[in-house]
C-alpha positions as CSV (number, residue, x, y, z in Angstrom):
1,M,-32.9,33.2,-2.6
2,T,-31.2,30.1,-1.1
3,G,-30.8,28.7,-4.7
4,I,-29.3,31.9,-5.9
5,R,-26.8,32.1,-3.0
6,E,-25.8,28.4,-3.6
7,A,-25.4,29.1,-7.4
8,L,-23.3,32.2,-6.7
9,R,-20.9,30.3,-4.5
10,E,-20.2,27.9,-7.3
11,L,-19.2,30.8,-9.6
12,P,-15.7,32.4,-9.7
13,R,-15.2,35.5,-7.5
14,S,-15.0,37.9,-10.5
15,A,-18.4,36.6,-11.8
16,Q,-20.0,37.0,-8.4
17,R,-18.8,40.6,-8.1
18,L,-20.0,41.4,-11.6
19,I,-23.5,40.1,-10.9
20,W,-23.8,42.1,-7.7
21,L,-22.4,45.2,-9.5
22,V,-24.8,44.9,-12.4
23,T,-27.7,44.4,-10.0
24,A,-26.8,47.5,-8.1
25,A,-26.5,49.5,-11.3
26,A,-29.9,48.3,-12.5
27,V,-31.5,49.5,-9.2
28,A,-29.7,52.9,-9.4
29,L,-30.5,53.5,-13.1
30,C,-34.1,52.4,-12.7
31,A,-34.5,54.9,-9.8
32,A,-32.8,57.6,-11.9
33,A,-35.2,57.0,-14.8
34,I,-38.2,57.2,-12.5
35,A,-36.8,60.4,-11.0
36,L,-36.7,62.1,-14.4
37,A,-40.5,62.2,-14.8
38,P,-42.1,60.9,-11.6
39,A,-45.5,62.5,-12.5
40,A,-45.7,60.5,-15.7
41,M,-45.4,57.1,-14.0
42,S,-48.3,54.8,-14.7
43,P,-48.9,51.0,-14.5
44,V,-50.6,50.9,-17.8
45,P,-47.6,51.6,-20.0
46,V,-45.5,49.3,-17.8
47,V,-47.8,46.4,-18.3
48,A,-48.2,47.2,-22.0
49,I,-44.4,47.2,-22.5
50,A,-44.0,43.9,-20.6
51,A,-46.9,42.3,-22.6
52,S,-45.4,43.5,-25.9
53,M,-42.0,42.1,-24.9
54,V,-43.4,38.7,-24.0
55,L,-45.4,38.6,-27.2
56,G,-42.4,39.9,-29.2
57,E,-40.2,37.1,-27.7
58,R,-42.7,34.5,-29.0
59,F,-43.0,36.2,-32.4
60,G,-39.7,36.0,-34.2
61,L,-37.5,34.6,-37.0
62,D,-34.6,32.1,-36.8
63,I,-31.7,33.2,-39.1
64,D,-28.8,30.9,-40.0
65,S,-25.5,32.6,-39.7
66,R,-22.3,31.9,-41.6
67,N,-20.7,30.0,-38.7
68,D,-23.6,27.4,-38.7
69,N,-25.2,29.0,-35.7
70,T,-28.9,30.1,-35.5
71,I,-29.7,33.7,-34.5
72,R,-33.1,34.2,-33.0
73,F,-34.5,37.6,-34.2
74,A,-37.4,38.4,-31.8
75,L,-39.3,41.6,-31.4
76,A,-38.9,42.0,-27.7
77,D,-36.3,44.8,-28.1
78,T,-38.6,46.5,-30.6
79,A,-41.3,46.9,-27.9
80,V,-38.7,48.6,-25.6
81,F,-37.3,50.9,-28.4
82,A,-40.7,52.0,-29.5
83,A,-41.8,52.7,-25.9
84,L,-38.9,55.1,-25.6
85,A,-40.9,57.6,-27.8
86,F,-44.3,57.0,-26.2
87,T,-43.8,57.0,-22.4
88,A,-41.6,58.2,-19.6
89,P,-38.1,56.7,-18.9
90,G,-39.3,55.2,-15.6
91,N,-42.2,53.3,-17.3
92,V,-39.7,52.0,-19.9
93,A,-37.2,50.8,-17.2
94,L,-39.9,49.1,-15.1
95,G,-41.7,47.7,-18.2
96,A,-38.4,46.2,-19.5
97,L,-37.7,44.7,-16.1
98,L,-41.1,43.1,-15.8
99,G,-41.1,41.9,-19.4
100,I,-37.7,40.1,-19.2
101,L,-38.6,38.6,-15.8
102,I,-41.8,37.1,-17.2
103,A,-40.0,35.8,-20.4
104,Q,-37.2,34.2,-18.3
105,L,-39.7,32.5,-15.9
106,L,-41.7,31.2,-18.9
107,E,-38.5,29.6,-20.2
108,R,-37.7,28.1,-16.8
109,T,-34.3,29.7,-16.6
110,E,-32.1,29.0,-13.6
111,P,-32.6,31.6,-10.8
112,I,-29.0,32.9,-11.0
113,K,-29.4,33.5,-14.7
114,V,-32.8,35.2,-14.2
115,L,-31.1,37.6,-11.7
116,F,-28.3,38.6,-14.1
117,N,-30.5,38.8,-17.2
118,C,-33.1,41.0,-15.5
119,A,-30.4,43.3,-14.1
120,Q,-28.5,43.5,-17.4
121,Y,-31.6,44.2,-19.5
122,T,-32.8,46.8,-17.0
123,V,-29.4,48.6,-17.2
124,C,-29.5,48.7,-21.0
125,A,-33.1,49.8,-21.2
126,S,-32.6,52.5,-18.5
127,L,-29.6,53.9,-20.2
128,A,-31.4,54.1,-23.5
129,A,-34.5,55.7,-21.9
130,I,-32.4,58.3,-20.0
131,T,-30.3,59.1,-23.1
132,L,-33.3,59.8,-25.4
133,F,-35.2,61.7,-22.7
134,S,-32.2,63.9,-22.1
135,I,-31.6,64.8,-25.8
136,A,-35.0,64.9,-27.5
137,D,-37.5,67.5,-26.5
138,D,-40.4,65.6,-28.0
139,P,-39.6,62.1,-29.3
140,L,-42.8,61.9,-31.3
141,R,-41.6,64.9,-33.3
142,L,-39.1,63.5,-35.8
143,D,-36.5,66.3,-35.9
144,S,-32.8,66.0,-35.8
145,R,-32.5,65.9,-32.0
146,T,-35.0,63.1,-31.9
147,V,-33.1,61.1,-34.5
148,L,-29.8,61.8,-32.8
149,G,-31.1,60.9,-29.4
150,F,-32.7,57.7,-30.7
151,A,-29.5,56.6,-32.5
152,L,-27.5,57.3,-29.3
153,A,-30.0,55.4,-27.2
154,V,-29.9,52.3,-29.4
155,A,-26.1,52.5,-29.7
156,L,-25.8,52.7,-25.9
157,F,-28.1,49.8,-25.5
158,I,-26.1,47.7,-27.9
159,V,-22.7,48.6,-26.3
160,A,-23.9,47.9,-22.8
161,N,-25.6,44.7,-23.8
162,S,-22.4,43.4,-25.7
163,V,-20.0,44.4,-22.9
164,L,-22.0,42.8,-20.1
165,I,-22.6,39.6,-22.1
166,A,-18.8,39.3,-22.8
167,L,-17.9,40.1,-19.2
168,I,-20.1,37.5,-17.6
169,T,-19.3,34.8,-20.2
170,G,-15.5,35.5,-19.8
171,F,-15.6,35.4,-16.0
172,V,-17.7,32.2,-15.8
173,T,-15.6,30.3,-18.5
174,Q,-12.3,31.8,-17.4
175,R,-11.7,33.3,-20.9
176,N,-10.5,36.7,-22.0
177,P,-13.5,39.1,-21.9
178,L,-12.0,41.4,-24.5
179,R,-11.5,38.6,-27.0
180,L,-15.0,37.3,-26.3
181,A,-16.4,40.8,-26.9
182,Q,-14.9,40.8,-30.3
183,Q,-16.3,37.4,-31.1
184,L,-19.8,38.1,-29.8
185,A,-20.1,41.7,-31.0
186,P,-21.7,40.8,-34.4
187,T,-24.3,38.5,-32.9
188,S,-25.1,40.6,-29.8
189,A,-25.2,43.9,-31.8
190,L,-27.2,42.6,-34.8
191,V,-30.4,41.8,-33.1
192,P,-30.8,45.1,-31.1
193,A,-29.8,47.1,-34.2
194,C,-32.4,45.4,-36.2
195,N,-35.0,46.0,-33.5
196,G,-34.0,49.6,-33.3
197,A,-34.4,50.1,-37.0
198,F,-37.8,48.4,-36.9
199,A,-38.8,50.6,-33.9
200,V,-37.9,53.7,-35.9
201,L,-40.0,52.4,-38.8
202,V,-42.9,51.9,-36.4
203,L,-42.4,55.4,-35.0
204,V,-42.4,57.0,-38.5
205,L,-45.5,55.1,-39.5
206,W,-47.2,56.0,-36.3
207,V,-46.5,59.8,-36.8
208,N,-47.2,60.0,-40.5
209,A,-49.5,57.1,-41.5
210,P,-50.9,55.2,-38.5
211,F,-53.2,53.1,-40.7
212,A,-50.2,51.5,-42.4
213,L,-49.2,49.8,-39.1
214,A,-52.0,47.2,-39.6
215,A,-50.6,46.4,-43.1
216,M,-47.3,45.4,-41.6
217,A,-48.9,42.6,-39.6
218,A,-49.6,40.3,-42.5
219,P,-46.0,40.0,-43.9
220,L,-44.7,39.7,-40.3
221,I,-47.1,36.9,-39.6
222,L,-46.2,35.1,-42.9
223,L,-42.5,35.5,-42.2
224,H,-43.0,34.1,-38.7
225,L,-45.0,31.1,-39.9
226,A,-42.4,30.4,-42.6
227,S,-39.7,30.6,-40.0
228,R,-41.5,28.2,-37.8
229,A,-41.9,25.7,-40.6
230,Q,-38.3,26.0,-41.6
231,T,-37.2,25.6,-38.0
232,S,-39.4,22.6,-37.6
233,E,-38.1,21.0,-40.8
234,Q,-34.5,21.7,-39.8
235,R,-35.1,20.3,-36.4
236,L,-36.6,17.2,-37.9
237,R,-33.6,16.8,-40.3
238,N,-31.2,17.3,-37.4
239,R,-33.0,14.8,-35.2
240,S,-33.0,12.2,-38.1
241,D,-29.3,12.7,-38.7
242,L,-28.6,12.3,-34.9
243,L,-30.8,9.2,-34.7
244,V,-29.0,7.6,-37.6
245,E,-25.7,8.2,-35.8
246,V,-27.1,6.7,-32.6
247,E,-28.3,3.7,-34.6
248,R,-24.9,3.3,-36.1
249,N,-23.3,3.3,-32.7
250,L,-25.9,0.9,-31.3
251,A,-25.1,-1.6,-34.0
252,E,-21.5,-1.7,-32.7
253,A,-22.4,-2.0,-29.0
254,R,-21.3,-5.3,-27.5
255,D,-23.2,-5.6,-24.2
256,P,-26.5,-4.3,-22.7
257,V,-24.8,-1.8,-20.5
258,E,-23.3,0.0,-23.5
259,V,-26.6,-0.1,-25.4
260,S,-28.4,1.5,-22.4
261,R,-25.8,4.2,-22.2
262,L,-26.0,5.0,-25.9
263,I,-29.8,5.1,-25.7
264,S,-29.7,7.5,-22.8
265,E,-27.1,9.7,-24.5
266,G,-29.0,9.6,-27.8
267,V,-32.2,10.9,-26.2
268,R,-30.2,13.7,-24.6
269,T,-28.4,14.8,-27.8
270,T,-31.4,14.3,-30.2
271,L,-34.3,15.5,-28.1
272,G,-32.6,17.5,-25.4
273,L,-34.1,15.3,-22.6
274,S,-32.7,13.3,-19.8
275,A,-33.5,9.6,-20.1
276,A,-33.1,6.4,-18.0
277,L,-33.5,2.8,-19.1
278,W,-35.1,0.1,-17.0
279,H,-34.2,-3.4,-18.2
280,D,-33.8,-6.9,-16.8
281,G,-35.0,-5.8,-13.3
282,R,-32.7,-2.8,-12.9
283,W,-31.9,0.6,-14.1
284,R,-29.2,0.3,-16.8
285,A,-28.3,3.9,-17.4
286,G,-29.3,7.5,-16.6
287,A,-31.2,6.9,-13.4
288,P,-30.6,9.3,-10.5
289,E,-28.7,7.7,-7.6
290,G,-31.1,6.2,-5.0
291,S,-33.9,5.3,-7.5
292,G,-36.1,2.4,-6.9
293,S,-37.8,-0.2,-9.0
294,C,-39.9,0.8,-12.1
295,P,-43.6,-0.2,-11.6
296,V,-44.5,0.2,-15.3
297,D,-45.5,-2.9,-17.2
298,G,-43.3,-3.4,-20.2
299,E,-46.4,-4.1,-22.4
300,A,-48.4,-1.1,-21.3
301,D,-49.0,2.1,-23.3
302,P,-46.9,5.2,-22.8
303,Q,-47.6,7.0,-19.6
304,R,-47.2,10.6,-18.3
305,G,-46.4,11.4,-14.7
306,T,-43.6,12.4,-12.4
307,L,-40.2,10.7,-11.9
308,A,-41.4,9.3,-8.6
309,D,-44.4,7.6,-10.4
310,F,-41.9,5.6,-12.5
311,G,-39.5,4.7,-9.6
312,L,-37.0,7.4,-10.2
313,L,-35.8,9.9,-7.6
314,G,-37.3,13.4,-8.3
315,E,-40.6,15.2,-8.9
316,E,-40.1,16.4,-12.5
317,R,-42.7,15.7,-15.1
318,A,-41.7,12.7,-17.2
319,L,-42.9,10.3,-19.9
320,A,-42.5,6.5,-19.7
321,V,-42.4,4.5,-22.9
322,P,-42.6,0.7,-22.3
323,F,-40.9,-1.6,-24.9
324,G,-41.6,-5.2,-23.8
325,P,-38.6,-6.2,-21.6
326,G,-38.0,-2.7,-20.3
327,V,-39.1,0.9,-20.0
328,L,-37.6,4.1,-21.4
329,V,-38.3,7.1,-19.1
330,A,-37.5,10.7,-20.3
331,W,-37.8,14.0,-18.5
332,G,-37.0,17.6,-19.1
333,E,-38.6,20.6,-20.8
334,G,-41.7,19.4,-22.7
335,A,-41.1,15.7,-22.0
336,A,-44.6,15.1,-20.5
337,T,-46.5,17.6,-22.6
338,A,-45.0,17.8,-26.1
339,D,-46.8,15.3,-28.3
340,E,-44.1,15.7,-31.0
341,L,-41.6,14.0,-28.7
342,L,-43.6,10.8,-28.2
343,P,-42.9,9.3,-31.7
344,W,-39.2,9.9,-31.3
345,L,-39.1,8.3,-27.8
346,E,-41.0,5.3,-29.2
347,R,-38.4,5.0,-31.9
348,F,-35.7,5.0,-29.3
349,A,-37.7,2.4,-27.3
350,R,-37.9,0.1,-30.3
351,S,-34.2,0.5,-30.9
352,A,-33.5,-0.3,-27.3
353,R,-35.5,-3.5,-27.5
354,V,-33.8,-4.7,-30.6
355,H,-30.3,-3.8,-29.6
356,L,-30.6,-5.0,-26.0
357,D,-31.7,-8.4,-27.2
358,R,-29.0,-8.5,-29.8
359,A,-26.3,-7.3,-27.3
360,A,-27.4,-9.9,-24.7
361,A,-27.3,-12.7,-27.2
362,S,-23.9,-11.4,-28.5
363,M,-22.5,-11.2,-24.9
364,A,-23.8,-14.7,-24.2
365,L,-22.1,-15.9,-27.4
366,E,-18.9,-14.2,-26.4
367,Q,-19.0,-15.7,-22.9
368,E,-19.6,-19.2,-24.4
369,R,-16.7,-18.6,-26.9
370,A,-14.4,-17.4,-24.1
371,T,-15.4,-20.4,-21.9
372,L,-14.7,-22.7,-24.8
373,E,-11.4,-21.1,-25.5
374,A,-10.5,-21.3,-21.9
375,V,-11.4,-25.0,-21.8
376,V,-9.6,-25.8,-25.1
377,G,-6.6,-23.6,-24.1
378,G,-6.4,-24.8,-20.5
379,T,-6.9,-28.5,-21.0
380,A,-3.8,-30.7,-20.6
381,D,-4.8,-32.8,-23.6
382,G,-4.0,-31.7,-27.1
383,I,-7.0,-30.8,-29.2
384,L,-7.0,-30.3,-33.0
385,V,-9.9,-29.9,-35.4
386,L,-9.5,-30.9,-39.1
387,D,-11.7,-30.1,-42.0
388,D,-12.7,-32.6,-44.7
389,D,-9.5,-31.8,-46.6
390,G,-7.2,-32.5,-43.7
391,I,-6.5,-28.8,-43.0
392,V,-5.9,-28.0,-39.3
393,R,-8.5,-25.5,-38.2
394,L,-7.8,-25.6,-34.4
395,W,-4.6,-26.2,-32.6
396,N,-4.5,-25.6,-28.8
397,D,-1.6,-24.8,-26.5
398,A,-1.3,-28.4,-25.3
399,M,-1.0,-29.6,-28.9
400,A,1.8,-27.1,-29.3
401,S,3.5,-28.5,-26.2
402,L,3.1,-32.1,-27.3
403,T,4.6,-31.5,-30.8
404,G,6.9,-28.5,-30.3
405,T,5.1,-26.7,-33.1
406,T,3.7,-23.4,-31.9
407,D,0.9,-23.1,-34.4
408,G,-0.2,-25.9,-36.9
409,R,-3.3,-24.2,-38.2
410,H,-4.0,-23.8,-41.9
411,Q,-1.6,-26.7,-42.7
412,Q,-2.1,-30.2,-43.8
413,V,-2.2,-32.5,-40.8
414,H,0.2,-35.0,-42.4
415,D,2.7,-32.2,-42.9
416,V,2.5,-31.3,-39.2
417,L,2.1,-34.6,-37.5
418,G,3.1,-37.1,-40.1
419,P,1.1,-40.2,-41.1
420,G,-1.6,-41.3,-38.8
421,P,-5.3,-42.0,-38.4
422,W,-6.1,-38.4,-37.9
423,Q,-9.5,-38.5,-39.7
424,D,-10.6,-42.0,-38.7
425,P,-13.3,-41.9,-36.0
426,G,-12.5,-44.1,-33.0
427,V,-9.7,-44.4,-30.4
428,H,-6.2,-45.1,-31.6
429,D,-2.7,-45.5,-30.1
430,V,-0.1,-43.6,-32.1
431,I,3.6,-44.2,-31.5
432,R,5.5,-41.0,-32.3
433,P,8.9,-41.5,-34.0
434,N,12.1,-40.4,-32.3
435,T,12.7,-36.8,-33.2
436,N,14.3,-33.8,-31.5
437,T,11.0,-32.9,-29.8
438,D,9.5,-36.4,-29.4
439,D,11.5,-39.3,-27.8
440,G,9.4,-42.3,-28.6
441,R,6.1,-40.9,-27.1
442,I,2.8,-42.9,-27.1
443,W,-0.4,-40.9,-27.9
444,R,-3.9,-42.1,-27.2
445,V,-6.0,-40.3,-29.9
446,A,-9.8,-40.2,-29.7
447,I,-11.4,-38.9,-32.9
448,A,-15.0,-38.0,-33.6
449,S,-16.7,-36.5,-36.7
450,V,-19.1,-33.5,-36.5
451,D,-21.0,-31.6,-39.2
452,D,-20.6,-27.8,-39.3
453,A,-22.9,-25.5,-41.3
454,G,-20.0,-23.4,-42.5
455,L,-17.0,-25.7,-42.7
456,G,-18.7,-29.0,-43.6
457,R,-17.6,-32.2,-42.0
458,L,-15.0,-31.8,-39.3
459,S,-12.8,-34.3,-37.4
460,V,-12.2,-33.4,-33.7
461,A,-9.2,-35.2,-32.2
462,V,-8.3,-35.3,-28.5
463,V,-4.7,-36.3,-28.0
464,H,-3.5,-37.7,-24.6
465,D,0.1,-38.6,-24.0
466,V,0.0,-42.0,-22.3
467,T,3.8,-42.5,-22.4
468,E,4.2,-42.0,-18.6
469,E,1.1,-44.1,-17.9
470,R,2.5,-47.0,-20.0
471,R,5.9,-46.7,-18.2
472,V,4.2,-46.6,-14.8
473,A,2.2,-49.7,-15.7
474,Q,5.4,-51.4,-16.9
475,A,7.1,-50.4,-13.7
476,K,4.3,-51.9,-11.7
477,D,4.6,-55.1,-13.7
478,D,8.4,-55.1,-13.1
479,M,7.9,-54.5,-9.4
480,L,5.4,-57.4,-9.1
481,A,7.8,-59.7,-10.9
482,I,10.7,-58.6,-8.7
483,V,8.8,-58.9,-5.5
484,S,7.3,-62.2,-6.5
485,H,10.7,-63.5,-7.4
486,E,12.3,-62.2,-4.2
487,L,9.5,-63.7,-2.0
488,R,9.5,-67.0,-3.9
489,T,13.3,-67.4,-3.6
490,P,13.5,-67.9,0.2
491,L,10.1,-69.7,0.4
492,T,11.3,-72.6,-1.8
493,P,14.2,-73.8,0.5
494,I,12.0,-73.1,3.6
495,K,9.3,-75.4,2.2
496,A,11.8,-78.0,1.1
497,S,13.6,-78.1,4.5
498,A,10.3,-78.2,6.3
499,Q,9.2,-81.2,4.2
500,L,12.4,-83.1,4.9
501,L,12.1,-82.5,8.6
502,S,8.4,-83.5,8.5
503,Q,8.9,-86.7,6.4
504,R,12.4,-87.9,7.3
505,A,13.2,-86.5,10.7
506,D,13.7,-90.0,12.2
507,R,16.3,-90.8,9.5
508,L,18.3,-87.6,9.9
509,D,21.0,-87.3,12.5
510,Q,21.3,-84.3,14.8
511,H,23.7,-82.4,12.5
512,Q,21.5,-82.8,9.5
513,R,18.4,-81.6,11.3
514,Q,20.3,-78.6,12.7
515,R,21.5,-77.7,9.2
516,L,17.9,-77.8,7.9
517,L,16.7,-75.7,10.8
518,D,19.4,-73.1,10.2
519,Q,18.5,-72.9,6.6
520,I,14.9,-72.3,7.5
521,E,15.9,-69.6,9.9
522,N,18.3,-67.9,7.5
523,R,15.7,-67.9,4.7
524,A,13.1,-66.6,7.1
525,D,15.4,-63.8,8.2
526,H,16.0,-62.9,4.5
527,L,12.2,-62.9,3.9
528,G,11.8,-60.7,7.0
529,R,14.4,-58.2,5.8
530,L,12.6,-58.0,2.5
531,V,9.3,-57.4,4.2
532,E,10.9,-54.7,6.4
533,D,12.4,-53.0,3.4
534,L,9.0,-52.9,1.7
535,I,7.4,-51.4,4.8
536,L,10.2,-48.9,5.1
537,V,9.9,-47.9,1.5
538,A,6.2,-47.5,1.9
539,Q,6.8,-45.2,5.0
540,L,9.4,-43.2,3.2
541,S,7.1,-42.6,0.1
542,S,3.9,-42.1,2.0
543,Q,2.5,-38.6,2.6
544,G,-0.3,-39.8,4.8
545,S,1.7,-41.7,7.4
546,D,4.4,-40.6,9.8
547,P,7.8,-41.4,8.3
548,P,10.6,-42.7,10.5
549,R,12.6,-40.1,12.4
550,V,16.3,-39.9,13.1
551,V,17.5,-39.6,16.7
552,P,20.9,-37.8,16.7
553,A,23.4,-38.6,19.4
554,T,27.1,-38.5,19.9
555,A,28.7,-41.8,18.6
556,D,32.0,-43.2,17.5
557,L,31.4,-43.4,13.7
558,V,34.4,-45.7,13.2
559,Q,33.0,-48.2,15.8
560,V,29.6,-48.2,13.9
561,V,31.3,-48.7,10.6
562,R,33.6,-51.5,11.8
563,G,30.7,-53.3,13.5
564,E,28.9,-53.5,10.1
565,V,32.2,-54.5,8.4
566,D,32.5,-57.5,10.9
567,R,28.9,-58.5,10.4
568,A,29.3,-58.3,6.6
569,Q,32.4,-60.5,6.8
570,E,30.4,-63.2,8.6
571,S,27.5,-63.1,6.1
572,L,29.9,-63.0,3.1
573,P,32.5,-65.6,3.8
574,E,33.4,-65.9,0.1
575,H,34.5,-62.3,0.1
576,V,37.2,-60.2,1.9
577,V,35.6,-57.2,3.6
578,A,38.4,-54.8,4.7
579,Y,38.3,-51.5,6.7
580,E,40.7,-48.6,6.2
581,G,40.5,-45.4,8.2
582,P,41.1,-43.9,11.7
583,E,40.7,-45.9,14.9
584,S,38.1,-43.5,16.3
585,L,36.0,-40.6,15.1
586,L,33.4,-38.9,17.2
587,G,30.3,-37.3,15.5
588,T,26.7,-36.6,16.0
589,T,24.4,-39.0,14.0
590,D,21.8,-41.7,14.4
591,A,23.8,-44.9,14.7
592,L,20.8,-47.1,13.9
593,R,20.1,-45.4,10.6
594,L,23.8,-45.3,9.7
595,Q,23.9,-49.1,10.3
596,Q,21.0,-49.5,7.9
597,V,22.8,-47.5,5.3
598,L,26.0,-49.5,5.6
599,A,24.2,-52.8,5.7
600,N,22.5,-52.1,2.4
601,L,25.7,-50.8,0.7
602,L,27.7,-53.9,1.9
603,D,25.0,-56.3,0.9
604,N,24.8,-54.7,-2.5
605,A,28.6,-54.8,-2.9
606,G,28.6,-58.5,-2.0
607,K,26.0,-59.4,-4.6
608,F,28.0,-58.0,-7.5
609,S,31.6,-58.7,-6.4
610,P,33.1,-61.9,-7.8
611,T,33.9,-64.8,-5.5
612,G,37.1,-64.1,-3.6
613,G,36.9,-60.4,-4.4
614,T,37.6,-57.6,-1.9
615,I,35.1,-55.1,-0.6
616,S,36.8,-52.1,0.9
617,V,35.3,-49.7,3.4
618,H,37.1,-46.3,3.8
619,V,36.4,-43.6,6.4
620,I,37.9,-40.2,5.6
621,E,37.5,-37.0,7.7
622,R,37.2,-33.9,5.6
623,D,36.8,-30.6,7.5
624,E,33.4,-30.8,9.2
625,H,32.3,-33.9,7.2
626,V,33.0,-37.6,7.2
627,E,33.2,-39.5,4.0
628,I,32.4,-43.3,4.0
629,R,33.3,-45.1,0.8
630,V,32.3,-48.7,0.0
631,I,34.2,-50.0,-3.0
632,D,33.6,-53.4,-4.7
633,E,35.1,-55.2,-7.7
634,G,31.9,-55.7,-9.6
635,P,31.0,-54.7,-13.2
636,G,30.2,-51.1,-12.3
637,V,27.3,-48.9,-13.1
638,P,27.0,-47.1,-16.4
639,L,27.3,-43.3,-16.1
640,E,23.8,-42.6,-17.5
641,D,22.2,-45.0,-14.9
642,R,23.9,-43.7,-11.7
643,D,20.9,-41.5,-10.7
644,R,18.3,-44.1,-11.8
645,V,19.7,-46.8,-9.5
646,F,18.4,-44.8,-6.5
647,E,14.8,-45.2,-7.6
648,R,12.3,-47.6,-6.1
649,F,12.3,-51.1,-7.5
650,E,14.9,-50.1,-10.1
651,R,16.8,-52.9,-11.7
652,L,19.1,-52.5,-14.7
653,E,18.1,-55.9,-16.2
654,D,14.9,-57.6,-17.2
655,P,13.3,-58.8,-14.0
656,L,12.3,-62.1,-15.8
657,R,16.0,-62.9,-16.5
658,M,17.7,-61.7,-13.4
659,R,21.0,-63.4,-12.3
660,T,21.1,-61.8,-8.9
661,S,18.5,-61.5,-6.1
662,G,17.1,-58.2,-4.8
663,A,13.9,-56.1,-5.0
664,G,15.6,-52.9,-6.1
665,L,15.0,-51.2,-2.8
666,G,18.4,-51.0,-1.1
667,L,19.8,-47.9,-2.7
668,F,16.5,-46.1,-2.5
669,I,16.5,-46.6,1.2
670,V,20.1,-45.6,1.5
671,R,19.6,-42.3,-0.2
672,A,16.5,-41.4,1.8
673,L,18.2,-42.2,5.1
674,V,21.4,-40.4,4.2
675,R,19.5,-37.3,3.3
676,A,17.6,-37.5,6.5
677,L,21.0,-37.6,8.3
678,G,22.0,-34.4,6.5
679,G,24.2,-35.9,3.9
680,E,24.3,-37.2,0.3
681,V,25.2,-40.4,-1.4
682,T,26.7,-40.8,-4.9
683,I,27.8,-43.7,-7.2
684,D,31.2,-43.5,-9.0
685,D,33.7,-45.8,-10.6
686,G,36.1,-47.6,-8.3
687,P,39.9,-46.8,-8.3
688,T,40.6,-49.6,-10.8
689,A,37.3,-51.3,-11.4
690,G,33.9,-51.9,-9.8
691,T,31.8,-49.4,-8.1
692,A,32.5,-46.8,-5.3
693,A,29.4,-45.8,-3.2
694,T,30.3,-42.6,-1.3
695,V,28.3,-41.4,1.7
696,Q,29.1,-37.9,3.0
697,L,27.7,-36.9,6.4
698,P,28.2,-33.9,8.7
699,L,30.2,-34.5,11.9
700,L,28.1,-32.0,13.9
701,G,24.3,-32.0,13.9
702,V,21.8,-33.8,11.7
703,T,18.2,-33.3,10.7
704,T,15.9,-34.0,13.6
705,G,12.7,-33.8,11.7
706,P,11.0,-36.6,9.8
707,V,12.6,-38.1,6.7
708,V,11.4,-36.2,3.7
709,V,11.6,-38.0,0.4
710,E,11.3,-36.3,-2.9
711,P,8.8,-37.8,-5.4
712,P,10.6,-40.5,-7.3
713,P,11.6,-39.7,-10.9
714,R,10.1,-41.4,-13.8
715,I,10.5,-45.2,-13.7
716,A,11.7,-46.6,-16.9
717,R,12.5,-50.1,-17.9
718,R,15.9,-50.8,-19.4
719,S,16.0,-54.5,-20.3
720,E,19.4,-54.7,-21.9
721,Q,21.5,-53.3,-18.9
722,H,23.2,-55.1,-16.1
723,D,21.2,-55.5,-12.9
724,R,22.1,-53.2,-10.0
725,R,20.1,-52.6,-6.9
């Protein structure tokens, strides 16, 4: 009862009401039928009717209809219709109820369906029995009243049966019952009508020629056996067609999960069974939630048992078919008892083994291909594969980026890349010509030959752009040459002066000795400044050490500038260093860092101004900023090199043929410190000639954090330009 109540709650309200209404009608009509002839009630006819119905349900014919459906013509209704003439209405009603109940239980029908089917059939049988009993005086006497009563009884049975089937189907499926009744009428009326006609024939023979009833058994049995053979053949043909469709779908499956799902669904559609697949240490598909491990050995013989015996959740009877790396478990009606199902399940198991292995290999191949594509597509080096005819078979994204050609496949390599050792094994350096997409690039190309079964001999080339590496190497060489030159320049006079003092000190007067000592001190100071610049550059460029900080404070910017102008005039006596600007200008800055900036700019201007030339320093107040300009009368800086001169160790001439001293660090330090002070520095042409270095700083507030230097741009060597530090 609990199962019936739960099933009822899942049905629509209209269907629930109909079931209870039909059940109540069945009880009432059955009681009415008993009340018509209570003295004639006997268990013998009740049992006989029930037994005849169960036997008649098993003994029938399957008829193919025009809409490709199969109609089951059984003789259960014949037993009921024939009983109308032989026994009391109450016996007919109870016999029909008992017979349909046993038949439904044998078919393992759901409880809610058993309830409705028993109630519906009892209503129909009771109506027919009451009708015939009310019209015919003696049903065994074949007069007009008997024929009329029998016809009305069968008609009433058919109408009630058709209406109730249409109503319950419409209410459950939410469809129009009237339209359903029209659609189902031919099928739901045909079988009872045929059974009624057959019952009349049996009745006629019983009254007039009882011995002829035995003669009817032979053709009926032959028809039944022929029907079973036809049904079995049709079922075999249908299953074969479904299996072919399943195999076709399995052949297209790409992974084991999909194969397992198709096997499970194929068993359900082909055999009407539920199925679960155990493979690779886990249930792949179809297993109830909460199932455990399958204990069946994959090499064992098929086994019968319950779901729990095979590791699945449940107690239903099941059949397990091992297939080497896995087990196919099927359950449902007849799964553990019907021998005809075992060969089909074994075929599914063999298919599972073949296609699971193939799908696993295919998936592994796809993963390897995806990994290879990811490696080839994600590598920074260009990769191309050529066949023996020089046709490009593979062209990765990095190759497209190197050449500017999106896809070079299926083209001759010489048409895409030009002449080169593209099919010569080994490592080659290839200089790319100047084009719109390649500006004198240098490629390191490593080529290896491999043999492919399908494409023959292939050349695999890995292309690495070493242009920047060569330029960095050249920059290192230039830096070493510059630093060596700058270190050697002050050391030579220091050593010469020291040797004179050591060997001829007694021959030199006081003035000469002092001049040599001053020279040693000056050169040592120069050497110290160079070393300090190198250390400062290392600090500014390092990410692992703490860079210098600026310490802002209120200061007279003019006083700082004029102090550096005076010191420059002392160190550059062959030049005129002039100041132009206000007498005083207060601002917030780091005076020490500003002094370093000005010292480097003035020293740089002195190197490139001609002897007797003027170096002008201008201070201009502009709104909330101050502009400091250092103007010389040197050769100037070409427009295209005005950003490059701020790079480390940057010289605009060949370091082996330099005419001026300097390590190429001054302007790099200037830009880093100016940016730390919250400003910017630029290089422009002077008013008439020479170079104007402009420093723009805020008057209020500067950066108080550490100096942050952007990574230096590419260092390139320009050997034919003028030197500028």
